[in-house]
C-alpha positions in Angstrom: -63.4 -40.4 -43.8 -61.0 -37.4 -44.0 -58.4 -37.6 -46.7 -54.7 -37.8 -46.0 -53.0 -34.4 -45.6 -49.4 -35.7 -45.8 -48.0 -38.5 -47.9 -44.3 -37.8 -48.5 -41.9 -40.7 -48.0 -38.8 -39.9 -46.1 -35.3 -40.7 -47.2 -33.0 -42.9 -45.2 -31.1 -39.8 -43.9 -34.4 -38.3 -42.6 -35.3 -41.6 -40.9 -31.9 -41.7 -39.2 -32.5 -38.3 -37.9 -35.7 -39.3 -36.3 -34.3 -42.5 -34.9 -31.6 -40.5 -33.2 -34.3 -38.7 -31.2 -35.2 -42.1 -29.7 -38.8 -42.0 -30.9 -38.8 -44.3 -34.0 -37.3 -47.6 -35.1 -36.2 -48.8 -38.5 -38.4 -51.2 -40.5 -41.0 -51.2 -43.2 -42.9 -48.0 -42.8 -45.1 -45.4 -44.5 -44.1 -41.9 -43.4 -45.9 -38.6 -43.1 -43.3 -35.9 -42.9 -41.6 -37.6 -39.9 -38.6 -35.4 -40.5 -40.5 -32.5 -38.8 -39.5 -32.1 -35.2 -41.0 -29.9 -32.6 -39.1 -27.4 -30.4 -38.1 -30.2 -28.1 -36.7 -32.4 -30.9 -39.7 -34.7 -30.9 -41.3 -36.0 -34.1 -44.6 -34.3 -35.1 -46.0 -37.0 -37.3 -46.4 -40.7 -36.8 -44.1 -43.2 -38.4 -46.6 -45.9 -39.7 -45.2 -49.4 -40.1 -46.4 -51.2 -43.2 -47.9 -54.3 -41.6 -49.4 -55.7 -44.8 -47.0 -58.6 -44.9 -47.7 -59.3 -41.2 -51.4 -59.7 -41.7 -51.2 -61.1 -45.3 -47.8 -62.8 -45.6 -46.7 -64.8 -48.6 -44.4 -67.0 -46.6 -44.4 -68.0 -42.9 -41.7 -69.7 -40.9 -42.8 -71.7 -37.8 -39.8 -72.1 -35.6 -40.3 -74.9 -33.1 -43.1 -76.5 -35.2 -44.4 -79.8 -34.0 -46.9 -82.5 -34.8 -46.2 -84.7 -31.8 -49.5 -85.3 -30.0 -49.8 -83.8 -26.6 -47.3 -81.0 -27.1 -48.5 -77.4 -26.9 -46.6 -76.4 -30.0 -48.6 -79.0 -32.0 -51.9 -77.3 -31.6 -50.3 -73.9 -32.4 -48.7 -75.4 -35.5 -52.0 -76.9 -36.7 -53.7 -73.5 -36.3 -51.0 -71.7 -38.1 -51.1 -74.1 -41.0 -54.9 -73.6 -41.3 -54.5 -69.8 -41.2 -51.7 -69.8 -43.7 -53.9 -71.8 -46.1 -56.7 -69.2 -45.7 -54.4 -66.3 -46.5 -52.5 -68.0 -49.2 -49.1 -68.2 -47.5 -46.5 -70.9 -47.8 -45.3 -72.4 -44.5 -41.7 -73.3 -43.7 -41.6 -75.4 -40.5 -38.3 -75.3 -38.6 -37.2 -78.1 -36.4 -33.7 -79.5 -35.8 -34.6 -83.2 -36.0 -37.9 -83.7 -37.9 -37.8 -84.0 -41.6 -41.5 -82.9 -41.9 -44.3 -81.6 -39.7 -47.9 -82.5 -40.7 -46.5 -83.6 -44.0 -44.8 -80.2 -44.7 -41.0 -80.5 -45.2 -38.9 -79.0 -42.4 -35.6 -77.2 -42.4 -33.3 -77.7 -39.5 -32.6 -74.1 -38.5 -33.3 -70.5 -39.3 -30.1 -70.4 -41.4 -31.6 -72.9 -43.8 -34.6 -70.7 -44.6 -34.6 -69.0 -48.0 -33.0 -65.6 -47.4 -35.1 -62.6 -48.1 -38.2 -64.7 -48.7 -39.8 -65.0 -45.3 -42.3 -62.4 -44.4 -43.3 -63.7 -40.9 -41.5 -65.9 -38.4 -43.6 -67.4 -35.6 -41.3 -68.3 -32.6 -42.5 -71.3 -30.6 -39.5 -71.2 -28.3 -39.1 -70.3 -24.6 -36.4 -67.7 -25.3 -36.7 -65.8 -28.5 -33.6 -63.6 -28.0 -31.0 -65.9 -29.5 -33.1 -66.1 -32.7 -33.3 -62.4 -33.4 -29.9 -62.0 -35.0 -30.4 -65.1 -37.1 -33.8 -63.8 -38.3 -32.2 -60.5 -39.2 -29.5 -62.3 -41.3 -32.3 -64.2 -43.1 -33.9 -60.8 -43.8 -37.2 -61.8 -42.1 -39.6 -58.8 -42.0 -41.8 -59.7 -39.0 -41.7 -62.1 -36.0 -44.1 -63.1 -33.3 -43.0 -64.2 -29.8 -45.5 -66.1 -27.7 -43.0 -66.7 -24.8 -43.9 -65.3 -21.4 -41.7 -64.5 -18.4 -40.7 -61.0 -19.4 -41.8 -57.6 -18.0 -45.0 -59.0 -16.6 -43.0 -61.0 -14.0 -40.9 -58.3 -12.4 -37.5 -56.7 -12.6 -35.6 -59.7 -13.9 -38.2 -60.2 -16.6 -38.2 -56.5 -17.5 -34.4 -56.6 -18.0 -34.8 -59.7 -20.3 -37.5 -57.8 -22.2 -35.2 -54.7 -22.5 -32.4 -56.9 -24.0 -34.9 -58.4 -26.4 -36.2 -55.0 -27.5 -32.7 -53.7 -28.0 -31.8 -56.8 -30.2 -35.0 -56.2 -32.2 -34.2 -52.5 -32.7 -30.7 -53.4 -34.0 -32.1 -56.1 -36.3 -34.4 -54.1 -38.5 -37.3 -56.6 -38.2 -40.5 -55.9 -36.3 -41.6 -58.0 -33.4 -45.1 -58.7 -32.0 -44.9 -59.7 -28.3 -43.5 -61.3 -26.2 -46.4 -62.7 -24.1 -48.8 -62.5 -27.0 -51.1 -65.2 -28.4 -52.7 -66.6 -31.6 -55.5 -63.9 -31.9 -53.9 -62.4 -35.0 -54.4 -65.8 -36.8 -58.0 -66.3 -36.0 -60.6 -67.2 -38.7 -62.4 -64.1 -39.8 -65.7 -64.3 -41.6 -65.2 -63.3 -45.3 -68.9 -63.2 -46.2 -69.6 -59.9 -44.3 -69.4 -56.6 -46.0 -69.4 -52.9 -45.1 -66.9 -51.0 -42.9 -65.0 -53.2 -40.5 -63.8 -53.0 -36.9 -60.0 -53.5 -36.4 -59.3 -54.8 -32.9 -56.2 -54.2 -30.7 -55.9 -56.0 -27.3 -53.2 -56.2 -24.7 -55.1 -59.1 -23.1 -56.3 -61.5 -25.8 -59.3 -62.8 -23.8 -60.7 -59.3 -23.5 -61.0 -59.1 -27.2 -63.4 -62.1 -27.5 -66.6 -60.1 -27.1 -65.7 -57.9 -30.0 -64.5 -60.8 -32.1 -67.8 -62.5 -31.5 -69.6 -59.6 -33.1 -69.1 -61.4 -36.4 -71.8 -63.8 -35.3 -74.2 -60.8 -35.3 -73.1 -59.7 -38.8 -70.5 -57.2 -37.8 -67.4 -57.4 -39.9 -63.9 -57.6 -38.3 -60.8 -57.1 -40.5 -57.8 -57.4 -38.1 -56.9 -58.5 -34.6 -53.6 -57.3 -33.1 -52.8 -58.9 -29.7 -49.9 -56.7 -28.7 -48.8 -58.5 -25.5 -45.9 -56.9 -23.7 -45.0 -54.6 -26.7 -41.3 -55.0 -26.7 -41.4 -53.5 -30.2 -44.7 -53.2 -32.0 -47.2 -51.4 -29.8 -50.8 -50.2 -29.8 -49.8 -46.9 -31.4 -48.3 -48.7 -34.4 -51.5 -50.6 -35.0 -53.7 -47.6 -34.6 -51.6 -45.7 -37.2 -51.7 -48.7 -39.6 -55.4 -49.4 -39.2 -56.3 -45.8 -39.7 -54.8 -46.1 -43.2 -56.8 -49.2 -44.3 -59.8 -48.3 -46.4 -61.9 -51.2 -45.1 -61.6 -50.1 -41.4 -64.6 -48.1 -40.2 -63.5 -48.0 -36.5 -60.6 -49.2 -34.3 -61.5 -50.9 -31.0 -58.8 -51.2 -28.4 -58.4 -52.8 -24.9 -55.4 -51.3 -23.3 -53.8 -52.1 -19.9 -51.0 -49.5 -20.3 -49.4 -47.3 -22.8 -45.8 -48.0 -23.8 -45.0 -44.5 -25.2 -47.4 -41.6 -24.5 -46.0 -39.5 -27.4 -46.4 -42.4 -29.9 -50.0 -42.9 -28.8 -50.8 -39.2 -29.3 -49.2 -39.2 -32.8 -51.2 -42.3 -33.7 -54.5 -40.9 -32.3 -53.7 -37.7 -34.3 -53.3 -39.7 -37.5 -56.7 -41.4 -36.9 -58.3 -38.1 -36.2 -56.9 -36.5 -39.4 -58.5 -39.3 -41.3 -61.8 -39.3 -39.4 -61.3 -42.9 -38.2 -62.9 -43.4 -34.8 -60.8 -45.0 -32.0 -62.8 -46.6 -29.2 -60.9 -47.8 -26.2 -61.2 -49.5 -22.8 -58.2 -48.3 -20.8 -57.9 -49.9 -17.4 -56.2 -48.3 -14.5 -58.8 -45.7 -13.4 -58.3 -46.9 -9.8 -55.2 -47.7 -7.8 -56.2 -51.4 -7.7 -56.8 -51.5 -11.4 -53.4 -49.8 -12.1 -51.6 -52.4 -9.9 -53.3 -55.3 -11.7 -52.5 -53.8 -15.1 -48.9 -53.3 -14.2 -48.5 -56.9 -13.0 -50.1 -58.2 -16.1 -48.1 -56.4 -18.8 -45.3 -54.6 -17.0 -46.3 -51.2 -18.3 -46.8 -47.8 -16.8 -50.5 -46.9 -16.6 -49.8 -43.2 -16.0 -52.0 -40.8 -14.1 -55.5 -41.6 -15.2 -56.7 -38.0 -15.4 -53.8 -37.3 -17.8 -54.6 -40.4 -19.9 -58.3 -39.4 -20.0 -57.4 -35.8 -21.0 -55.0 -37.0 -23.7 -57.7 -39.2 -25.2 -60.2 -36.4 -25.3 -57.7 -34.1 -27.0 -57.4 -36.4 -29.9 -60.9 -37.7 -30.1 -60.3 -41.2 -28.7 -63.7 -42.4 -27.3 -63.1 -44.0 -23.9 -65.6 -46.5 -22.6 -65.7 -48.5 -19.4 -66.8 -52.0 -20.3 -66.4 -54.5 -23.1 -70.1 -54.4 -23.8 -69.8 -50.6 -24.4 -66.7 -51.3 -26.5 -68.7 -53.7 -28.7 -71.7 -51.4 -29.2 -69.9 -48.1 -29.6 -67.3 -49.4 -32.0 -70.0 -51.1 -34.1 -72.1 -47.9 -34.3 -69.1 -45.7 -35.1 -67.9 -48.1 -37.8 -71.2 -48.6 -39.6 -73.4 -45.4 -39.1 -73.2 -42.6 -41.6 -72.4 -39.0 -40.5 -75.3 -37.3 -38.7 -77.6 -34.9 -40.6 -78.6 -33.2 -37.3 -77.8 -33.7 -33.6 -81.3 -33.9 -32.2 -82.5 -37.1 -30.7 -86.2 -38.2 -30.8 -87.4 -41.0 -28.5 -90.3 -43.0 -29.8 -92.1 -45.7 -27.8 -95.4 -47.4 -27.2 -95.3 -46.5 -23.6 -95.2 -43.1 -21.9 -93.3 -44.5 -19.0 -90.6 -46.0 -21.3 -90.3 -42.9 -23.3 -90.0 -40.6 -20.3 -87.4 -42.9 -18.7 -85.2 -43.1 -21.9 -85.6 -39.3 -22.5 -84.5 -38.6 -19.0 -81.4 -40.8 -19.3 -80.6 -39.2 -22.7 -80.8 -35.7 -21.4 -78.8 -36.6 -18.4 -76.0 -37.8 -20.7 -76.0 -34.5 -22.6 -78.0 -35.5 -25.7 -80.2 -32.9 -27.2 -83.9 -33.8 -27.3 -85.5 -31.0 -29.4 -89.2 -30.2 -28.8 -91.0 -31.0 -32.0 -92.7 -28.0 -33.7 -96.5 -27.4 -33.2 -97.0 -28.4 -36.9 -95.1 -31.6 -36.4 -97.1 -32.5 -33.3 -100.4 -31.7 -35.1 -99.3 -34.1 -37.9 -98.5 -36.9 -35.4 -101.8 -36.4 -33.8 -103.5 -37.6 -37.0 -102.4 -41.1 -36.0 -101.8 -40.8 -32.2 -104.6 -39.9 -29.8 -104.7 -36.3 -28.7 -104.3 -37.1 -25.0 -100.8 -38.6 -25.6 -97.7 -36.5 -25.7 -95.9 -36.2 -29.0 -93.6 -33.2 -28.2 -90.5 -35.6 -27.7 -90.5 -38.2 -26.3 -93.3 -39.5 -28.5 -95.8 -41.9 -27.0 -98.1 -43.7 -29.5 -100.1 -45.6 -27.0 -99.4 -49.0 -28.6 -102.2 -49.7 -31.2 -100.9 -47.5 -34.0 -97.8 -49.6 -34.5 -100.0 -52.6 -35.5 -101.3 -51.0 -38.8 -100.5 -48.5 -41.5 -100.2 -45.7 -38.9 -97.0 -47.0 -37.5 -94.9 -46.4 -40.6 -96.4 -42.9 -41.1 -95.4 -41.9 -37.5 -91.8 -43.1 -38.1 -91.6 -41.2 -41.4 -93.0 -38.0 -39.9 -90.4 -38.1 -37.1 -87.5 -38.7 -39.6 -88.8 -35.9 -41.7 -88.3 -33.4 -38.9 -85.1 -31.3 -39.7 -84.2 -31.1 -36.0 -84.1 -34.9 -35.6 -80.9 -36.7 -36.6 -81.4 -39.9 -34.5 -84.6 -41.8 -33.8 -84.3 -44.1 -30.7 -87.0 -46.7 -30.2 -86.9 -48.7 -27.0 -88.7 -52.1 -27.2 -88.9 -53.2 -23.6 -90.0 -56.7 -24.5 -91.5 -58.8 -27.3 -95.3 -58.4 -27.7 -96.2 -60.0 -31.0 -97.6 -59.1 -33.3 -97.1 -55.4 -32.4 -93.4 -55.7 -31.8 -92.9 -57.6 -35.1 -94.7 -55.0 -37.1 -92.9 -52.2 -35.3 -89.4 -53.5 -36.0 -90.3 -54.3 -39.6 -91.5 -50.7 -40.1 -88.3 -49.4 -38.5 -86.1 -51.6 -40.7 -88.0 -50.6 -43.8 -87.7 -46.9 -42.9 -84.0 -47.2 -42.3 -83.5 -48.4 -45.9 -85.0 -45.1 -47.1 -83.4 -42.6 -44.8 -79.9 -41.2 -44.2 -80.8 -40.6 -40.5 -79.8 -43.0 -37.8 -82.4 -45.4 -36.3 -81.6 -47.1 -33.1 -83.6 -49.9 -31.5 -83.1 -51.2 -28.0 -84.4 -54.8 -27.8 -85.0 -55.2 -24.1 -85.9 -58.9 -24.0 -83.5 -61.0 -21.9 -84.1 -64.0 -24.2 -82.8 -62.7 -27.5 -84.0 -65.6 -29.6 -87.1 -63.9 -31.0 -87.3 -63.8 -34.8 -88.0 -60.0 -34.7 -84.6 -59.6 -33.0 -82.5 -62.4 -34.5 -83.7 -62.2 -38.1 -85.2 -58.8 -38.7 -83.2 -56.4 -36.6 -79.9 -58.2 -36.8 -80.5 -58.8 -40.5 -80.5 -55.1 -41.1 -77.2 -53.3 -41.7 -79.0 -49.9 -41.4 -80.6 -50.2 -38.0 -78.4 -50.0 -35.0 -79.6 -52.6 -32.5 -78.8 -52.6 -28.8 -79.7 -54.7 -25.8 -79.5 -52.0 -23.2 -80.6 -48.3 -23.1 -77.3 -47.3 -21.4 -75.2 -48.8 -24.2 -77.4 -47.2 -26.8 -77.1 -43.7 -25.4 -73.4 -44.1 -24.8 -72.9 -45.1 -28.4 -75.1 -42.4 -29.8 -73.3 -39.7 -27.7 -70.0 -41.0 -28.9 -71.2 -41.1 -32.6 -72.4 -37.5 -32.5 -69.3 -36.4 -30.5 -66.9 -38.1 -33.0 -68.4 -36.4 -36.0 -68.5 -33.0 -34.3 -64.9 -33.5 -33.3 -63.5 -34.5 -36.7 -65.5 -31.8 -38.5 -63.5 -29.2 -36.6 -60.3 -31.0 -35.9 -57.1 -29.2 -36.5 -54.0 -31.2 -35.6 -52.1 -29.4 -32.9 -48.9 -30.9 -34.3 -49.3 -28.8 -37.4 -49.0 -25.6 -35.4 -46.5 -26.9 -32.8 -43.4 -24.6 -32.5 -40.4 -25.9 -34.4 -37.9 -23.4 -33.1 -37.4 -21.9 -29.6 -39.0 -18.5 -28.8 -36.8 -15.5 -28.0 -37.7 -16.1 -24.4 -36.0 -19.5 -24.3 -32.4 -18.5 -23.9 -33.2 -16.0 -21.2 -35.3 -18.6 -19.4 -32.8 -21.4 -19.8 -30.2 -19.3 -17.9 -32.5 -19.1 -14.9 -32.7 -22.9 -14.5 -30.8 -24.6 -11.7 -30.7 -28.3 -12.3 -32.1 -30.4 -9.4 -33.1 -27.3 -7.3 -36.1 -25.2 -6.5 -36.0 -21.6 -7.7 -36.8 -18.8 -5.3 -40.0 -16.9 -5.8 -38.0 -14.0 -7.3 -36.3 -16.2 -9.8 -39.5 -18.1 -10.6 -41.2 -14.8 -11.4 -38.3 -13.8 -13.6 -39.0 -16.9 -15.5 -42.6 -16.0 -15.9 -41.7 -12.5 -17.0 -39.4 -14.0 -19.7 -42.5 -15.6 -21.2 -44.7 -12.5 -21.0 -46.7 -13.6 -18.0 -47.6 -10.6 -15.9 -46.5 -10.4 -12.2 -47.1 -7.7 -9.6 -44.9 -4.6 -9.4 -42.2 -5.7 -6.9 -38.7 -5.3 -5.8 -36.2 -7.7 -4.0 -34.5 -5.9 -1.1 -31.9 -6.8 1.5 -32.4 -4.1 4.1 -35.3 -2.4 6.0 -34.4 1.0 4.4 -34.5 -0.5 0.9 -37.8 -2.1 1.8 -39.3 1.3 2.7 -38.0 2.9 -0.5 -39.4 -0.1 -2.5 -42.8 0.2 -0.9 -43.0 3.9 -1.8 -42.2 3.0 -5.4 -44.5 0.0 -5.6 -47.3 1.9 -4.0 -49.2 1.1 -0.8 -50.7 -1.2 0.4 -47.9 -3.8 -0.2 -47.2 -7.4 0.6 -43.8 -8.5 1.9 -42.6 -12.1 1.4 -39.4 -13.9 2.2 -37.7 -15.1 -1.0 -35.4 -18.1 -1.0 -34.9 -21.4 -2.9 -35.5 -23.5 0.2 -38.9 -22.0 0.9 -41.9 -24.0 -0.4 -44.8 -22.9 1.8 -44.2 -19.3 3.0 -47.6 -18.8 4.6 -47.3 -21.8 6.9 -44.0 -20.5 8.2 -45.3 -17.0 8.7 -43.0 -15.6 6.0 -45.8 -13.5 4.3 -47.1 -10.1 5.6 -50.1 -8.5 3.8 -51.9 -5.2 3.8 -48.9 -3.1 4.9 -49.8 0.6 4.6 -46.9 2.6 6.2 -43.2 2.8 6.4 -43.2 1.7 10.0 -45.2 -1.4 9.2 -42.8 -2.2 6.4 -39.7 -1.8 8.7 -41.3 -4.0 11.3 -42.4 -6.6 8.7 -38.8 -6.8 7.4 -37.5 -7.4 10.9 -40.0 -10.1 11.6 -39.5 -11.9 8.3 -35.7 -12.0 8.6 -36.0 -13.2 12.3 -38.3 -16.0 11.3 -36.0 -17.1 8.5 -33.1 -17.2 10.8 -35.1 -19.2 13.4 -36.3 -21.7 10.8 -32.8 -22.0 9.3 -34.0 -20.7 5.9 -31.5 -19.1 3.6 -32.9 -16.0 1.9 -31.9 -14.2 -1.3 -33.9 -11.2 0.0 -37.4 -9.9 0.9 -39.9 -9.2 -1.9 -41.9 -6.0 -1.6 -44.9 -6.5 -3.8 -47.9 -4.7 -5.1 -51.1 -5.9 -3.3 -53.7 -7.3 -5.7 -56.9 -8.1 -4.0 -59.9 -8.3 -6.3 -60.2 -11.2 -8.7 -60.6 -15.0 -9.1 -57.8 -17.0 -7.7 -56.7 -19.7 -10.2 -53.7 -22.1 -10.5 -51.9 -22.8 -13.7 -49.0 -25.3 -13.7 -46.8 -27.8 -15.3 -46.0 -31.3 -14.1 -44.0 -34.1 -15.6 -46.1 -37.3 -16.4 -44.2 -40.5 -16.8 -46.0 -41.3 -20.0 -46.6 -38.0 -21.7 -43.9 -35.8 -20.4 -44.8 -32.2 -19.5 -48.5 -31.6 -18.9 -50.4 -28.3 -18.3 -53.0 -28.0 -15.5 -55.5 -25.2 -14.8 -57.9 -25.1 -11.9 -59.3 -23.1 -9.0 -56.4 -21.7 -7.0 -55.5 -20.4 -3.6 -56.5 -22.8 -0.8 -59.3 -24.2 -3.0 -56.8 -26.1 -5.1 -56.1 -28.5 -2.1 -59.7 -28.6 -0.9 -61.7 -29.0 -4.1 -59.2 -30.6 -6.5 -61.0 -28.9 -9.3 -58.6 -28.9 -12.2 -58.3 -29.8 -16.0 -55.2 -31.1 -17.7 -53.9 -31.2 -21.2 -50.8 -32.6 -22.9 -48.9 -30.1 -25.1 -49.1 -29.2 -27.9 -52.7 -27.8 -27.9 -54.4 -24.7 -29.2 -56.6 -22.0 -27.9 -59.8 -24.1 -28.3 -58.4 -26.7 -25.9 -57.4 -24.0 -23.4 -61.0 -22.8 -23.4 -62.3 -26.4 -23.2 -60.1 -26.8 -20.0 -62.0 -23.9 -18.4 -65.3 -25.4 -19.4 -64.5 -28.6 -17.6 -64.0 -26.9 -14.2 -66.8 -27.4 -11.7 -66.2 -23.9 -10.4 -66.1 -22.3 -13.8 -69.1 -20.1 -12.8 -66.7 -18.1 -10.6 -65.1 -16.8 -13.8 -68.5 -15.6 -15.0 -69.1 -13.5 -11.9 -71.2 -14.5 -8.9 -73.0 -12.5 -6.1 -72.7 -9.3 -8.1 -69.0 -9.6 -8.9 -68.0 -8.7 -12.5 -67.0 -11.4 -15.0 -63.3 -12.3 -14.9 -60.9 -12.0 -17.8 -61.2 -15.5 -19.3 -59.2 -14.4 -22.4 -56.3 -13.3 -20.2 -56.4 -16.7 -18.3 -56.4 -18.6 -21.6 -53.4 -16.5 -22.7 -51.5 -17.5 -19.5 -52.4 -21.2 -20.1 -51.0 -21.0 -23.6 -47.8 -19.2 -22.5 -47.3 -21.8 -19.8 -47.7 -24.4 -22.4 -45.0 -22.8 -24.5 -42.8 -23.0 -21.4 -43.6 -26.7 -21.1 -42.7 -27.4 -24.7 -39.4 -25.5 -24.6 -38.3 -26.2 -21.0 -39.9 -29.6 -20.5 -36.5 -31.2 -20.1 -35.6 -28.6 -17.4 -38.8 -28.3 -15.4 -40.0 -31.0 -13.0 -42.8 -28.8 -11.7 -44.2 -25.3 -12.2 -46.9 -23.9 -10.1 -48.5 -20.4 -10.5 -50.7 -20.1 -7.4 -52.5 -17.9 -7.1 -52.9 -16.5 -10.5 -55.3 -13.6 -9.9 -57.7 -13.3 -12.8 -58.9 -9.7 -12.8 -62.1 -8.1 -14.1 -62.7 -8.7 -17.8 -60.3 -6.6 -19.9 -57.8 -6.1 -17.0 -55.7 -9.2 -17.4 -54.3 -11.7 -15.0 -51.4 -11.4 -12.5 -49.2 -14.2 -11.1 -49.0 -13.5 -7.4 -46.8 -16.4 -6.5 -44.9 -19.1 -8.4 -42.9 -22.2 -7.6 -40.5 -23.8 -10.0 -38.6 -27.1 -9.4 -35.9 -27.9 -11.9 -35.1 -31.4 -13.1 
């Protein structure tokens, strides 16, 4: 794992400064320079709550404890007593009329608890709000609220949750829930060793498959069921788990994100430390988003923005709980790769070809083995079988000494970092000998060996005892999950090896352009094209030579100065789609055409009832690739930057990539690489390559605008941005800006 780059504790005054920005809350925390704020006044480093006394309390108060048979609180109390005994915590039952619960003496109220000595209070009450102030007076550090009926139920419940959250914020304690469950207090196996998975779920049942991995020998260290996240949220647990030395990977099931910025800061902390985060995030479809909102009362956000944000910070997004299990397990337990090449080894040519085809289709690299390596393999494998990669041994060699020699030869190849061996079904004794050789080889190599055990039965000793008994072999039940996990493992280590936190380089102070640009803003209104282009100029984005005129004579003079041919366009704050209204004239080559165009444009504007600030006489730029670069405001993450194919193609192809500021030049280049139409930038049908560097520069300048003017801009759209031939730059031909 990567070491910590920051470890300075903040003072109370610094903490107060951050709280004033609305991003953090008081409470036990480990800080990493959280006093640093970006140009928009937002924290640049995560505030990490110290949750040690939540997961390992010394004393627990159970408010509403019961031992009356048939009551729901009785079963919960019984489980909490058993959990407290396992973690070595003293239990203080609280009940107004009972002298004892399950033989443990009770106190009548929260006020009777020993002040300052309770680490965790579990609230078995229908309405936790009245207890928050009492818990604060007793200096309780953490509380858990199981009660439902909050934001997941609609507007009235959301308002009740808002009041609860505000009371918690004032109190100084930290709250898990409401609408959570007992998952944090499960029995974890303590006989398992090695790196562990820490689990976060917003729906407790969805964490069961990962929790069950313990039965296969995979260690789990924590389970955080976050519920409605009135206070403690997924981001808090990611930040905390990333600091725990026993955690090898964080697995999360998320229905929504409470705070996009907090999530990015938490993911950044995990990336800095090289701790992989694997997540199922529902809401890819409209139906999924509706269901998620009704369940937890959260914004799911635009899914393409969520997806992009996860990629920016190395969060591995998977689609199913089975993928979450397998990918988190591999990332937690496997060592860093020595090479990124994948070798597929099987006893069947058909199996090998199938797996190799799937692997290549997922972007995995299958290097062709050298001629010398193939000659070595043919010592034990018949000459008529292919050993270039995939490697087909024909079956019989795995039953004797040749099987281990083949495995060792493949692992010895410097281009191979992963050996994948699909076993389509048990075929004793060959399968038994094969897996035994693979397990033995895994103990002697630092390279990854993956076995896909394809039997639907799963009770075979070769699987249950040999493969699952090895902590060095990664065992899967499906090829798809194996390849998904391997791709994520290789991708994670490549990501963290080059990761540079964008927050480290995020601007702290406004640029010289900011004051000039701020003066152009018109709250709640759309800027005219002329004003929008002034905004672009303020940030160093090139626009065509142009003049704003208010008479035909001035238009003729402007055309002569700009240089023919020219484009003439109506400019006004009310105009959103000039072309559709006939308010654009292109290819004008004479003074008479300019005079006539001026008359037509002003006549159309009067007819349409459009107010003008003038007519733009613009340089005509024809040759280049039309792109769009823009800023939109996402409900979760705030300002986001988009780049894609522009002109009419933006509405036809919807080919765009998005990022959440701050980000660097590498991410801007990555955005271009994601576009389906990126080949247009390379030059097609004899056209010269476009100026990618100039396009990236525009994206970065627009990002700076988003960071500095994010509170002022609801939408910014440069379309088209004409990207010229390499070395000639890019020109913003049109721009739309809507102010907040």
